[in-house]
N, C-alpha and C positions, 0 to 999 in steps of 0.2 A: 661166706659168700663175699666175693669182691664186687666192686662197682662195675668192673668190666664185664662180668658174667651176666649182668642184667641190664645192659645198656639198651637204649631205645634203638629201633631200626626195623627193617623188614624181617619178619619171622622166617627162620629156616625150617623147612619141613623135611621129614624123613619120608621114605616111600610108604605108600598106603599099605596097610595090612591086607593080606590075601583075603578075598571075599568081601571087601568093603564095597557096598553098593554105591552107584553114582547117585548124587543128590541133586541132579539137575532138573528136578521136578518143577513144573510151573503151576502156581496156585490157580484155581479157577477164577475167572473174571466174569462179572455180570456187566454186560454192555450197558452204557448209559448214553442218553441223548447229549449231543454236544462234545462227546469224547472223540478226539481225532483217531484213536486206535480202533474204535468201533466203526467210525465213519469210513475209514480207509478199507476195512474188510467188507463193509456193506457195499460201498461204491464199486469196489473191485469185482464183487459178485454181479452187481447190476450191469457192469460193462460186458458181462458174458451172457445175460439172459436174452431170450428170444425177443426180437423187435416186432413192433406193429400189432401186437395183440395184448389185451389185458392179462396180467399175471397176478394171482392172489398173493398178497403180502404174506399171508400165513405160509404159503409154499416157499417164499423167499426165506422166511424165518426158519423153517424146517431145514432148508438146504444149508443155511449158515450154521445152525446148531449141529448138523451132521458133519460139516466140513471142519469146524473149529471146536473140537471136543472139549477144550479147556475154557470155552466161552459159553455164555448163555445169552442169547438174543431174544428180545420180546417184540411183539407186533408194534408196540408203541415206539420203540427205539428205531426200528426199521422204517416205520411210517414217518417219524420225525426227520430221519436222514433223507428219505425220498422227497419230503416236502421242501427240505433245504435245497436239494438238487433241483427241484422244480423251480424254486425261487431264483437260483443261480442261472438256470436256463432262461427264464423270463428276462432277467437282467441282461444277459449276454446277447440274446437273439430277439428280444421284444416279441416273443411268441409264446402262446400257452400250449401249443400242440406238441412240443418236443418231449416233455415228460408230463404225463397226466396221472395224478393220484385221484382215485374216484371210489365211491362205494359201489361194489358189485353185488350181484345176487348172493354170493357166498362170502361176503366180507370185503374189506378194502382191497383195491387192486392198484397196480402200477402198469402203465403202458409207456414204452419208450419208442419214439419215432424211428421208423426204419429208413434212415437216410445216411449218406456218407459223412455228414457233419457230426454225428453223434459220437463215433469212436474217438476221434482226436479230442473232442470236448470232454468226454468222461475220463479219458486218460489224464488230462490236465487236472481234473477234479481229484482223482486219486493221488496224483503227484503232490498236489497241494496238501492233502491230508497227511501223506507220508512225511512231507517236509515238516509239518507241525509236530508229528510224532517224534521226529529226530530232534527238533528243538527242545521238546520236553525231556527227552532222554539225556540230551547234553546238559540241560539245566540241572537235572537230577544228579548227573555224574560229577558236577562241580560242588555238590554239597559235601561238607566234611562231617556233618552230624545229622542225626535224625530230626532234630528240631529246626534245621534249615540254616544254621549259621555256618559260615565257611567261605 
């Protein structure tokens, strides 16, 4: 063996053997409070729920779990995200009526104001979460090693 035959560099690949399955599988993810990837998905769904009436958070959780089969959302994570959105709304509009998280007869509920100011506001919230996701992905892509050096 000569030094030239084992020199460092980008690995050359031959064509895949016939029948080789794709390995682009995504591992399951358990949603966590404060995670922008979970918050973006939750807020994007909340942008589409019916306005002006209480909706059970359990129903929102069920819809998220049915929509994102590789994720597992819990009531606590969805409630935490809804409470953060409520706090953001109160900061932006000095009003508690825009997003209301309450205890309903069948468990916690969320009610979003039926007004023209909600859609642009919630779109900005989702955009903020997506931007944070991109920042995290970019930081990860700059890592050279698993331990974080690079």
